C-alpha angles and dihedrals in degrees: 000000000000090000094046090050093048094048094046121094093253115147092204131023131192118186111166142145114253121251123240112277102051121140115217084339106128133219098281137040118206116184125173133186124207134183089196112069094201092053089050093054094045093048092047094053093046091052092046091051091050094049091045093055095041122104088204097060115073098181140355132200113191141167137190113207142164119230126199138166088263086070097064118247103172145145092210089222091308119136102181124127117260115214100172133063117198128182126188116198112198136176117218113210109258089228093054117134108256089228091054090049092054090049093049089052093047092047091050093050091048093064097087091057087067105026111070096189090070107094101174134001144178136185116204136180114235117240096188131007129206128204132023100325130060099229117203104183139025114207108195131183140170113220130197089238144329093280091058089056102040095032119031096024099043094041098042117118093229087058102048095025102045112010100040093063089077090060099036116102090206091059117083088218094063113135104157104080102163129074108269128231107234111180137157142174139178121274135188100193131041116265101179105071121152100263129128102247145146109239132193124201129182137170119205133199122204117208093230089065126057102214096118123059122172121217 
């Protein structure tokens, strides 16, 4: 998969092991950025076929998605160094109320206004999903550090008091009905700049490691 990624026409490549604390997030993150949409689709399908045929890969969650400036990718005036990349893949129920969907997207994009450890962010609709789940959205962020993600972000009132209702089966507004893919890794260079691109993200689980558990 590394050789395919390196020989593709990707303008930016991330291949990194996941950090402890993922949920359904696998052992490895592979993220590619393309300026050419057809090259992105071709590479995504090739990587999916390789992973599906491999005895080493137990499970893959992947998404092909187009990112533009209309899907905010911003620093909000922040100039701090980001050391963690995080992606959340979600599947919005196909029968969700369109008004609820718009509110979910609005609430999600409001979080960086309150959570200072988020340096950059982007919410993108998925054009094609790979793996067992038909993902509809990819919510990406760059954080100052792991504590910013697992501490400030996860524990912030805007997260568990406003955004979590869209995931909570006890709330009538719930529109996320499948298990999410929450995965993250270390980075040493920004990934989420404001370019119009077609990106591909996947999380892989190897059978020799027990990071991913379905259920």
